[in-house]
PDB file of N, CA, C, O and CB in Angstrom:
ATOM      1  N   UNK A   1     -91.716 115.666 -22.339  1.00  0.00           N
ATOM      2  CA  UNK A   1     -91.010 116.494 -23.238  1.00  0.00           C
ATOM      3  C   UNK A   1     -91.184 115.851 -24.895  1.00  0.00           C
ATOM      4  O   UNK A   1     -90.614 114.870 -25.374  1.00  0.00           O
ATOM      5  CB  UNK A   1     -89.378 116.540 -22.672  1.00  0.00           C
ATOM      6  N   UNK A   2     -92.329 116.923 -25.649  1.00  0.00           N
ATOM      7  CA  UNK A   2     -92.485 116.251 -27.123  1.00  0.00           C
ATOM      8  C   UNK A   2     -91.626 116.946 -27.756  1.00  0.00           C
ATOM      9  O   UNK A   2     -90.853 117.768 -27.265  1.00  0.00           O
ATOM     10  CB  UNK A   2     -93.883 116.288 -27.892  1.00  0.00           C
ATOM     11  N   UNK A   3     -91.789 116.472 -29.480  1.00  0.00           N
ATOM     12  CA  UNK A   3     -90.864 116.853 -30.388  1.00  0.00           C
ATOM     13  C   UNK A   3     -91.795 118.065 -30.495  1.00  0.00           C
ATOM     14  O   UNK A   3     -92.921 118.135 -30.002  1.00  0.00           O
ATOM     15  CB  UNK A   3     -90.452 115.864 -31.706  1.00  0.00           C
ATOM     16  N   UNK A   4     -91.065 119.165 -31.327  1.00  0.00           N
ATOM     17  CA  UNK A   4     -92.031 120.194 -31.692  1.00  0.00           C
ATOM     18  C   UNK A   4     -91.524 120.455 -33.327  1.00  0.00           C
ATOM     19  O   UNK A   4     -92.026 121.289 -34.080  1.00  0.00           O
ATOM     20  CB  UNK A   4     -91.929 121.665 -30.566  1.00  0.00           C
ATOM     21  N   UNK A   5     -90.590 119.676 -33.607  1.00  0.00           N
ATOM     22  CA  UNK A   5     -91.045 119.453 -35.438  1.00  0.00           C
ATOM     23  C   UNK A   5     -91.783 118.661 -35.983  1.00  0.00           C
ATOM     24  O   UNK A   5     -92.173 117.635 -35.426  1.00  0.00           O
ATOM     25  CB  UNK A   5     -90.131 119.111 -36.298  1.00  0.00           C
ATOM     26  N   UNK A   6     -92.067 118.969 -37.044  1.00  0.00           N
ATOM     27  CA  UNK A   6     -93.408 118.286 -37.577  1.00  0.00           C
ATOM     28  C   UNK A   6     -92.603 117.360 -38.284  1.00  0.00           C
ATOM     29  O   UNK A   6     -91.405 117.642 -38.258  1.00  0.00           O
ATOM     30  CB  UNK A   6     -94.599 119.201 -38.542  1.00  0.00           C
ATOM     31  N   UNK A   7     -93.084 115.772 -39.252  1.00  0.00           N
ATOM     32  CA  UNK A   7     -92.088 114.933 -39.624  1.00  0.00           C
ATOM     33  C   UNK A   7     -92.709 115.421 -41.350  1.00  0.00           C
ATOM     34  O   UNK A   7     -93.764 115.615 -41.952  1.00  0.00           O
ATOM     35  CB  UNK A   7     -92.138 113.056 -38.882  1.00  0.00           C
ATOM     36  N   UNK A   8     -91.053 115.438 -41.582  1.00  0.00           N
ATOM     37  CA  UNK A   8     -91.585 115.583 -43.330  1.00  0.00           C
ATOM     38  C   UNK A   8     -91.867 114.300 -44.135  1.00  0.00           C
ATOM     39  O   UNK A   8     -92.006 113.203 -43.596  1.00  0.00           O
ATOM     40  CB  UNK A   8     -90.361 116.321 -44.309  1.00  0.00           C
ATOM     41  N   UNK A   9     -91.930 114.478 -45.244  1.00  0.00           N
ATOM     42  CA  UNK A   9     -92.544 113.469 -46.142  1.00  0.00           C
ATOM     43  C   UNK A   9     -91.292 113.096 -47.032  1.00  0.00           C
ATOM     44  O   UNK A   9     -90.347 113.816 -46.710  1.00  0.00           O
ATOM     45  CB  UNK A   9     -93.897 114.072 -47.040  1.00  0.00           C
ATOM     46  N   UNK A  10     -91.042 112.419 -47.806  1.00  0.00           N
ATOM     47  CA  UNK A  10     -89.927 111.893 -48.440  1.00  0.00           C
ATOM     48  C   UNK A  10     -89.412 113.616 -49.886  1.00  0.00           C
ATOM     49  O   UNK A  10     -88.445 114.249 -50.311  1.00  0.00           O
ATOM     50  CB  UNK A  10     -90.652 109.914 -49.294  1.00  0.00           C
ATOM     51  N   UNK A  11     -90.471 113.546 -49.969  1.00  0.00           N
ATOM     52  CA  UNK A  11     -90.409 114.920 -51.386  1.00  0.00           C
ATOM     53  C   UNK A  11     -90.276 116.360 -50.392  1.00  0.00           C
ATOM     54  O   UNK A  11     -89.840 117.478 -50.668  1.00  0.00           O
ATOM     55  CB  UNK A  11     -92.431 115.068 -52.673  1.00  0.00           C
ATOM     56  N   UNK A  12     -90.720 115.928 -49.423  1.00  0.00           N
ATOM     57  CA  UNK A  12     -90.103 117.426 -48.505  1.00  0.00           C
ATOM     58  C   UNK A  12     -89.325 117.495 -47.896  1.00  0.00           C
ATOM     59  O   UNK A  12     -88.995 118.537 -47.329  1.00  0.00           O
ATOM     60  CB  UNK A  12     -90.668 118.041 -47.659  1.00  0.00           C
ATOM     61  N   UNK A  13     -88.746 116.397 -47.793  1.00  0.00           N
ATOM     62  CA  UNK A  13     -86.856 115.816 -47.282  1.00  0.00           C
ATOM     63  C   UNK A  13     -86.129 116.442 -48.541  1.00  0.00           C
ATOM     64  O   UNK A  13     -85.522 117.513 -48.515  1.00  0.00           O
ATOM     65  CB  UNK A  13     -86.415 113.544 -47.246  1.00  0.00           C
ATOM     66  N   UNK A  14     -86.258 115.722 -49.515  1.00  0.00           N
ATOM     67  CA  UNK A  14     -85.657 116.162 -50.622  1.00  0.00           C
ATOM     68  C   UNK A  14     -85.745 117.392 -51.142  1.00  0.00           C
ATOM     69  O   UNK A  14     -84.815 117.754 -51.863  1.00  0.00           O
ATOM     70  CB  UNK A  14     -85.927 115.508 -51.422  1.00  0.00           C
ATOM     71  N   UNK A  15     -86.903 118.335 -50.894  1.00  0.00           N
ATOM     72  CA  UNK A  15     -87.117 119.644 -50.709  1.00  0.00           C
ATOM     73  C   UNK A  15     -85.821 120.414 -50.072  1.00  0.00           C
ATOM     74  O   UNK A  15     -85.045 121.219 -50.587  1.00  0.00           O
ATOM     75  CB  UNK A  15     -88.342 119.753 -49.865  1.00  0.00           C
ATOM     76  N   UNK A  16     -85.891 119.801 -48.611  1.00  0.00           N
ATOM     77  CA  UNK A  16     -85.066 120.508 -47.995  1.00  0.00           C
ATOM     78  C   UNK A  16     -83.612 120.912 -48.198  1.00  0.00           C
ATOM     79  O   UNK A  16     -82.882 121.892 -48.052  1.00  0.00           O
ATOM     80  CB  UNK A  16     -85.155 120.072 -47.131  1.00  0.00           C
ATOM     81  N   UNK A  17     -83.550 118.969 -48.828  1.00  0.00           N
ATOM     82  CA  UNK A  17     -81.558 119.035 -49.047  1.00  0.00           C
ATOM     83  C   UNK A  17     -81.756 120.085 -50.166  1.00  0.00           C
ATOM     84  O   UNK A  17     -80.855 120.913 -50.024  1.00  0.00           O
ATOM     85  CB  UNK A  17     -80.411 117.182 -49.794  1.00  0.00           C
ATOM     86  N   UNK A  18     -82.430 120.367 -51.066  1.00  0.00           N
ATOM     87  CA  UNK A  18     -82.009 121.132 -52.149  1.00  0.00           C
ATOM     88  C   UNK A  18     -82.001 122.276 -51.924  1.00  0.00           C
ATOM     89  O   UNK A  18     -81.357 122.927 -52.747  1.00  0.00           O
ATOM     90  CB  UNK A  18     -82.598 121.008 -53.162  1.00  0.00           C
ATOM     91  N   UNK A  19     -82.729 123.166 -50.655  1.00  0.00           N
ATOM     92  CA  UNK A  19     -83.338 124.239 -50.458  1.00  0.00           C
ATOM     93  C   UNK A  19     -81.637 124.845 -49.666  1.00  0.00           C
ATOM     94  O   UNK A  19     -81.317 125.994 -49.360  1.00  0.00           O
ATOM     95  CB  UNK A  19     -85.029 124.045 -49.497  1.00  0.00           C
ATOM     96  N   UNK A  20     -81.015 123.832 -49.563  1.00  0.00           N
ATOM     97  CA  UNK A  20     -79.403 123.675 -48.670  1.00  0.00           C
ATOM     98  C   UNK A  20     -78.547 123.558 -49.322  1.00  0.00           C
ATOM     99  O   UNK A  20     -77.526 123.142 -48.774  1.00  0.00           O
ATOM    100  CB  UNK A  20     -79.071 122.593 -47.779  1.00  0.00           C
ATOM    101  N   UNK A  21     -78.489 123.852 -50.817  1.00  0.00           N
ATOM    102  CA  UNK A  21     -77.795 123.702 -51.911  1.00  0.00           C
ATOM    103  C   UNK A  21     -77.274 122.316 -52.588  1.00  0.00           C
ATOM    104  O   UNK A  21     -76.524 122.434 -53.558  1.00  0.00           O
ATOM    105  CB  UNK A  21     -76.858 124.425 -51.651  1.00  0.00           C
ATOM    106  N   UNK A  22     -77.641 120.940 -52.117  1.00  0.00           N
ATOM    107  CA  UNK A  22     -77.940 120.120 -53.054  1.00  0.00           C
ATOM    108  C   UNK A  22     -78.397 120.059 -54.054  1.00  0.00           C
ATOM    109  O   UNK A  22     -79.445 120.525 -54.500  1.00  0.00           O
ATOM    110  CB  UNK A  22     -78.307 119.612 -52.838  1.00  0.00           C
ATOM    111  N   UNK A  23     -77.555 119.414 -54.521  1.00  0.00           N
ATOM    112  CA  UNK A  23     -78.344 119.429 -56.785  1.00  0.00           C
ATOM    113  C   UNK A  23     -78.494 117.582 -56.634  1.00  0.00           C
ATOM    114  O   UNK A  23     -77.884 116.552 -56.345  1.00  0.00           O
ATOM    115  CB  UNK A  23     -76.277 120.171 -59.002  1.00  0.00           C
ATOM    116  N   UNK A  24     -80.056 118.258 -57.168  1.00  0.00           N
ATOM    117  CA  UNK A  24     -80.371 116.780 -56.857  1.00  0.00           C
ATOM    118  C   UNK A  24     -81.029 117.077 -58.631  1.00  0.00           C
ATOM    119  O   UNK A  24     -81.501 118.167 -58.955  1.00  0.00           O
ATOM    120  CB  UNK A  24     -81.668 116.224 -55.099  1.00  0.00           C
ATOM    121  N   UNK A  25     -80.933 115.979 -59.519  1.00  0.00           N
ATOM    122  CA  UNK A  25     -80.956 115.804 -60.511  1.00  0.00           C
ATOM    123  C   UNK A  25     -82.538 114.636 -60.646  1.00  0.00           C
ATOM    124  O   UNK A  25     -83.540 114.516 -61.351  1.00  0.00           O
ATOM    125  CB  UNK A  25     -79.453 115.423 -60.856  1.00  0.00           C
ATOM    126  N   UNK A  26     -82.102 114.202 -59.856  1.00  0.00           N
ATOM    127  CA  UNK A  26     -83.775 113.119 -59.983  1.00  0.00           C
ATOM    128  C   UNK A  26     -84.234 112.864 -58.100  1.00  0.00           C
ATOM    129  O   UNK A  26     -83.920 112.242 -57.085  1.00  0.00           O
ATOM    130  CB  UNK A  26     -83.269 110.772 -61.033  1.00  0.00           C
ATOM    131  N   UNK A  27     -85.102 113.791 -58.610  1.00  0.00           N
ATOM    132  CA  UNK A  27     -85.859 113.709 -56.890  1.00  0.00           C
ATOM    133  C   UNK A  27     -86.650 112.498 -56.952  1.00  0.00           C
ATOM    134  O   UNK A  27     -86.626 111.800 -55.938  1.00  0.00           O
ATOM    135  CB  UNK A  27     -87.077 115.138 -56.375  1.00  0.00           C
ATOM    136  N   UNK A  28     -87.168 112.205 -57.679  1.00  0.00           N
ATOM    137  CA  UNK A  28     -87.863 109.984 -57.518  1.00  0.00           C
ATOM    138  C   UNK A  28     -86.044 109.491 -56.801  1.00  0.00           C
ATOM    139  O   UNK A  28     -85.829 109.546 -55.591  1.00  0.00           O
ATOM    140  CB  UNK A  28     -88.360 108.528 -60.369  1.00  0.00           C
ATOM    141  N   UNK A  29     -85.312 109.195 -57.482  1.00  0.00           N
ATOM    142  CA  UNK A  29     -84.376 108.710 -57.033  1.00  0.00           C
ATOM    143  C   UNK A  29     -83.834 109.116 -55.642  1.00  0.00           C
ATOM    144  O   UNK A  29     -83.413 108.423 -54.716  1.00  0.00           O
ATOM    145  CB  UNK A  29     -83.638 108.833 -57.905  1.00  0.00           C
ATOM    146  N   UNK A  30     -83.995 110.645 -55.801  1.00  0.00           N
ATOM    147  CA  UNK A  30     -82.925 110.619 -53.695  1.00  0.00           C
ATOM    148  C   UNK A  30     -84.052 110.490 -53.008  1.00  0.00           C
ATOM    149  O   UNK A  30     -83.909 110.130 -51.839  1.00  0.00           O
ATOM    150  CB  UNK A  30     -81.856 112.484 -52.773  1.00  0.00           C
ATOM    151  N   UNK A  31     -85.499 110.741 -53.519  1.00  0.00           N
ATOM    152  CA  UNK A  31     -86.676 110.185 -52.422  1.00  0.00           C
ATOM    153  C   UNK A  31     -86.366 108.508 -52.111  1.00  0.00           C
ATOM    154  O   UNK A  31     -86.682 108.026 -51.023  1.00  0.00           O
ATOM    155  CB  UNK A  31     -88.484 110.365 -53.218  1.00  0.00           C
ATOM    156  N   UNK A  32     -85.775 107.759 -53.087  1.00  0.00           N
ATOM    157  CA  UNK A  32     -85.901 106.451 -52.847  1.00  0.00           C
ATOM    158  C   UNK A  32     -84.760 105.836 -52.281  1.00  0.00           C
ATOM    159  O   UNK A  32     -84.654 104.663 -51.923  1.00  0.00           O
ATOM    160  CB  UNK A  32     -86.245 105.839 -53.932  1.00  0.00           C
ATOM    161  N   UNK A  33     -83.650 107.023 -52.217  1.00  0.00           N
ATOM    162  CA  UNK A  33     -82.810 107.057 -51.374  1.00  0.00           C
ATOM    163  C   UNK A  33     -82.700 107.211 -49.638  1.00  0.00           C
ATOM    164  O   UNK A  33     -82.083 106.607 -48.761  1.00  0.00           O
ATOM    165  CB  UNK A  33     -82.351 107.787 -51.907  1.00  0.00           C
ATOM    166  N   UNK A  34     -83.455 108.125 -49.666  1.00  0.00           N
ATOM    167  CA  UNK A  34     -83.685 108.945 -48.389  1.00  0.00           C
ATOM    168  C   UNK A  34     -84.579 107.732 -47.679  1.00  0.00           C
ATOM    169  O   UNK A  34     -84.382 107.673 -46.465  1.00  0.00           O
ATOM    170  CB  UNK A  34     -84.574 110.638 -48.638  1.00  0.00           C
ATOM    171  N   UNK A  35     -85.270 107.015 -48.057  1.00  0.00           N
ATOM    172  CA  UNK A  35     -86.391 106.056 -47.655  1.00  0.00           C
ATOM    173  C   UNK A  35     -85.223 105.151 -47.733  1.00  0.00           C
ATOM    174  O   UNK A  35     -84.859 105.166 -46.557  1.00  0.00           O
ATOM    175  CB  UNK A  35     -87.916 105.777 -48.628  1.00  0.00           C
ATOM    176  N   UNK A  36     -84.368 104.342 -48.382  1.00  0.00           N
ATOM    177  CA  UNK A  36     -83.619 103.793 -47.510  1.00  0.00           C
ATOM    178  C   UNK A  36     -82.461 103.432 -46.887  1.00  0.00           C
ATOM    179  O   UNK A  36     -81.987 102.345 -46.557  1.00  0.00           O
ATOM    180  CB  UNK A  36     -83.803 103.360 -47.565  1.00  0.00           C
ATOM    181  N   UNK A  37     -81.974 104.973 -46.760  1.00  0.00           N
ATOM    182  CA  UNK A  37     -80.866 105.015 -46.216  1.00  0.00           C
ATOM    183  C   UNK A  37     -81.201 106.359 -44.765  1.00  0.00           C
ATOM    184  O   UNK A  37     -80.625 106.336 -43.677  1.00  0.00           O
ATOM    185  CB  UNK A  37     -79.665 105.356 -47.567  1.00  0.00           C
ATOM    186  N   UNK A  38     -82.059 107.206 -45.116  1.00  0.00           N
ATOM    187  CA  UNK A  38     -82.595 108.359 -44.028  1.00  0.00           C
ATOM    188  C   UNK A  38     -81.912 109.395 -44.140  1.00  0.00           C
ATOM    189  O   UNK A  38     -80.770 109.548 -44.572  1.00  0.00           O
ATOM    190  CB  UNK A  38     -82.536 108.055 -42.567  1.00  0.00           C
ATOM    191  N   UNK A  39     -82.727 110.192 -43.691  1.00  0.00           N
ATOM    192  CA  UNK A  39     -82.219 111.914 -43.868  1.00  0.00           C
ATOM    193  C   UNK A  39     -81.394 112.598 -42.802  1.00  0.00           C
ATOM    194  O   UNK A  39     -81.238 113.818 -42.867  1.00  0.00           O
ATOM    195  CB  UNK A  39     -83.518 112.923 -43.920  1.00  0.00           C
ATOM    196  N   UNK A  40     -80.810 111.832 -41.741  1.00  0.00           N
ATOM    197  CA  UNK A  40     -79.883 112.420 -41.475  1.00  0.00           C
ATOM    198  C   UNK A  40     -79.056 111.773 -40.991  1.00  0.00           C
ATOM    199  O   UNK A  40     -78.302 112.154 -40.096  1.00  0.00           O
ATOM    200  CB  UNK A  40     -80.070 113.239 -40.953  1.00  0.00           C
ATOM    201  N   UNK A  41     -79.071 110.145 -41.764  1.00  0.00           N
ATOM    202  CA  UNK A  41     -77.224 109.994 -42.174  1.00  0.00           C
ATOM    203  C   UNK A  41     -77.161 110.556 -43.434  1.00  0.00           C
ATOM    204  O   UNK A  41     -76.275 111.329 -43.798  1.00  0.00           O
ATOM    205  CB  UNK A  41     -76.454 108.263 -42.335  1.00  0.00           C
ATOM    206  N   UNK A  42     -77.841 110.278 -43.924  1.00  0.00           N
ATOM    207  CA  UNK A  42     -77.279 111.339 -45.495  1.00  0.00           C
ATOM    208  C   UNK A  42     -76.645 112.296 -45.793  1.00  0.00           C
ATOM    209  O   UNK A  42     -75.833 112.498 -46.695  1.00  0.00           O
ATOM    210  CB  UNK A  42     -77.996 111.907 -46.149  1.00  0.00           C
ATOM    211  N   UNK A  43     -77.430 113.523 -44.197  1.00  0.00           N
ATOM    212  CA  UNK A  43     -77.399 115.142 -44.307  1.00  0.00           C
ATOM    213  C   UNK A  43     -75.738 114.642 -43.424  1.00  0.00           C
ATOM    214  O   UNK A  43     -74.946 115.565 -43.613  1.00  0.00           O
ATOM    215  CB  UNK A  43     -79.080 116.454 -43.270  1.00  0.00           C
ATOM    216  N   UNK A  44     -75.175 113.669 -42.703  1.00  0.00           N
ATOM    217  CA  UNK A  44     -74.374 113.495 -42.025  1.00  0.00           C
ATOM    218  C   UNK A  44     -72.903 113.202 -43.258  1.00  0.00           C
ATOM    219  O   UNK A  44     -71.696 113.392 -43.108  1.00  0.00           O
ATOM    220  CB  UNK A  44     -74.956 112.397 -40.986  1.00  0.00           C
ATOM    221  N   UNK A  45     -73.524 112.792 -44.176  1.00  0.00           N
ATOM    222  CA  UNK A  45     -72.494 112.262 -45.275  1.00  0.00           C
ATOM    223  C   UNK A  45     -71.697 113.716 -45.584  1.00  0.00           C
ATOM    224  O   UNK A  45     -70.519 113.998 -45.368  1.00  0.00           O
ATOM    225  CB  UNK A  45     -73.366 111.500 -46.852  1.00  0.00           C
ATOM    226  N   UNK A  46     -72.849 114.592 -46.209  1.00  0.00           N
ATOM    227  CA  UNK A  46     -72.450 116.075 -45.904  1.00  0.00           C
ATOM    228  C   UNK A  46     -71.769 116.567 -46.041  1.00  0.00           C
ATOM    229  O   UNK A  46     -71.119 117.011 -46.988  1.00  0.00           O
ATOM    230  CB  UNK A  46     -72.386 116.498 -45.183  1.00  0.00           C
ATOM    231  N   UNK A  47     -71.789 116.601 -44.452  1.00  0.00           N
ATOM    232  CA  UNK A  47     -71.270 117.687 -43.335  1.00  0.00           C
ATOM    233  C   UNK A  47     -69.897 118.212 -43.812  1.00  0.00           C
ATOM    234  O   UNK A  47     -69.659 119.415 -43.925  1.00  0.00           O
ATOM    235  CB  UNK A  47     -71.074 116.982 -41.734  1.00  0.00           C
ATOM    236  N   UNK A  48     -68.729 116.923 -44.168  1.00  0.00           N
ATOM    237  CA  UNK A  48     -67.882 117.294 -45.117  1.00  0.00           C
ATOM    238  C   UNK A  48     -67.615 118.426 -46.044  1.00  0.00           C
ATOM    239  O   UNK A  48     -66.538 119.001 -46.203  1.00  0.00           O
ATOM    240  CB  UNK A  48     -67.970 116.583 -45.657  1.00  0.00           C
ATOM    241  N   UNK A  49     -68.625 118.639 -46.568  1.00  0.00           N
ATOM    242  CA  UNK A  49     -68.646 119.580 -47.836  1.00  0.00           C
ATOM    243  C   UNK A  49     -69.751 120.838 -47.410  1.00  0.00           C
ATOM    244  O   UNK A  49     -70.307 121.359 -48.378  1.00  0.00           O
ATOM    245  CB  UNK A  49     -69.224 118.612 -49.376  1.00  0.00           C
ATOM    246  N   UNK A  50     -70.170 121.448 -45.854  1.00  0.00           N
ATOM    247  CA  UNK A  50     -70.572 122.495 -45.621  1.00  0.00           C
ATOM    248  C   UNK A  50     -69.153 123.369 -45.958  1.00  0.00           C
ATOM    249  O   UNK A  50     -67.945 123.143 -45.878  1.00  0.00           O
ATOM    250  CB  UNK A  50     -71.243 122.503 -44.235  1.00  0.00           C
ATOM    251  N   UNK A  51     -70.160 124.691 -46.454  1.00  0.00           N
ATOM    252  CA  UNK A  51     -69.279 125.625 -46.480  1.00  0.00           C
ATOM    253  C   UNK A  51     -69.215 126.798 -44.780  1.00  0.00           C
ATOM    254  O   UNK A  51     -70.321 127.058 -44.307  1.00  0.00           O
ATOM    255  CB  UNK A  51     -69.756 126.396 -47.982  1.00  0.00           C
ATOM    256  N   UNK A  52     -68.424 127.168 -44.310  1.00  0.00           N
ATOM    257  CA  UNK A  52     -68.233 127.795 -42.984  1.00  0.00           C
ATOM    258  C   UNK A  52     -68.457 129.038 -43.612  1.00  0.00           C
ATOM    259  O   UNK A  52     -67.787 129.294 -44.611  1.00  0.00           O
ATOM    260  CB  UNK A  52     -66.813 127.582 -42.111  1.00  0.00           C
ATOM    261  N   UNK A  53     -69.287 129.858 -43.197  1.00  0.00           N
ATOM    262  CA  UNK A  53     -69.649 130.956 -43.126  1.00  0.00           C
ATOM    263  C   UNK A  53     -68.890 132.314 -42.235  1.00  0.00           C
ATOM    264  O   UNK A  53     -68.730 133.460 -42.656  1.00  0.00           O
ATOM    265  CB  UNK A  53     -70.777 130.625 -42.795  1.00  0.00           C
ATOM    266  N   UNK A  54     -68.572 131.856 -41.135  1.00  0.00           N
ATOM    267  CA  UNK A  54     -68.269 132.643 -40.050  1.00  0.00           C
ATOM    268  C   UNK A  54     -69.371 132.636 -39.198  1.00  0.00           C
ATOM    269  O   UNK A  54     -70.479 132.186 -39.488  1.00  0.00           O
ATOM    270  CB  UNK A  54     -67.896 133.940 -40.398  1.00  0.00           C
ATOM    271  N   UNK A  55     -68.941 133.307 -37.807  1.00  0.00           N
ATOM    272  CA  UNK A  55     -69.927 133.503 -36.011  1.00  0.00           C
ATOM    273  C   UNK A  55     -70.401 131.925 -36.163  1.00  0.00           C
ATOM    274  O   UNK A  55     -71.582 131.601 -36.040  1.00  0.00           O
ATOM    275  CB  UNK A  55     -71.864 135.050 -35.869  1.00  0.00           C
ATOM    276  N   UNK A  56     -69.634 131.243 -36.367  1.00  0.00           N
ATOM    277  CA  UNK A  56     -70.337 129.426 -36.007  1.00  0.00           C
ATOM    278  C   UNK A  56     -71.553 129.667 -37.397  1.00  0.00           C
ATOM    279  O   UNK A  56     -72.604 129.160 -37.008  1.00  0.00           O
ATOM    280  CB  UNK A  56     -71.500 129.087 -33.665  1.00  0.00           C
ATOM    281  N   UNK A  57     -71.710 130.160 -38.602  1.00  0.00           N
ATOM    282  CA  UNK A  57     -72.781 129.726 -39.503  1.00  0.00           C
ATOM    283  C   UNK A  57     -72.166 128.522 -40.391  1.00  0.00           C
ATOM    284  O   UNK A  57     -70.958 128.286 -40.374  1.00  0.00           O
ATOM    285  CB  UNK A  57     -73.314 131.006 -40.442  1.00  0.00           C
ATOM    286  N   UNK A  58     -72.957 127.878 -41.062  1.00  0.00           N
ATOM    287  CA  UNK A  58     -72.273 127.041 -41.363  1.00  0.00           C
ATOM    288  C   UNK A  58     -73.655 126.648 -42.937  1.00  0.00           C
ATOM    289  O   UNK A  58     -74.773 126.211 -42.661  1.00  0.00           O
ATOM    290  CB  UNK A  58     -71.835 125.908 -39.853  1.00  0.00           C
ATOM    291  N   UNK A  59     -73.368 126.832 -43.915  1.00  0.00           N
ATOM    292  CA  UNK A  59     -74.064 126.779 -45.421  1.00  0.00           C
ATOM    293  C   UNK A  59     -74.053 125.306 -45.813  1.00  0.00           C
ATOM    294  O   UNK A  59     -73.061 124.917 -45.196  1.00  0.00           O
ATOM    295  CB  UNK A  59     -73.185 127.715 -46.662  1.00  0.00           C
ATOM    296  N   UNK A  60     -74.480 124.377 -46.377  1.00  0.00           N
ATOM    297  CA  UNK A  60     -74.255 123.227 -46.946  1.00  0.00           C
ATOM    298  C   UNK A  60     -74.523 123.730 -48.471  1.00  0.00           C
ATOM    299  O   UNK A  60     -74.421 122.939 -49.409  1.00  0.00           O
ATOM    300  CB  UNK A  60     -75.172 122.014 -46.331  1.00  0.00           C
TER     301      UNK A  60
END
């Protein structure tokens, strides 16, 4: 069984986080952070800041 999701570049990961509502003032610094820490570990930290929309939906 393979993975259907394509790998994202660091820039694309930064854009993805920004599109989900994370305010990013320095995209280059954010990309360096993601390179060190990782996207999924970072998104786990943001989990507690999500906004519950109802019906099982969340907004970051």
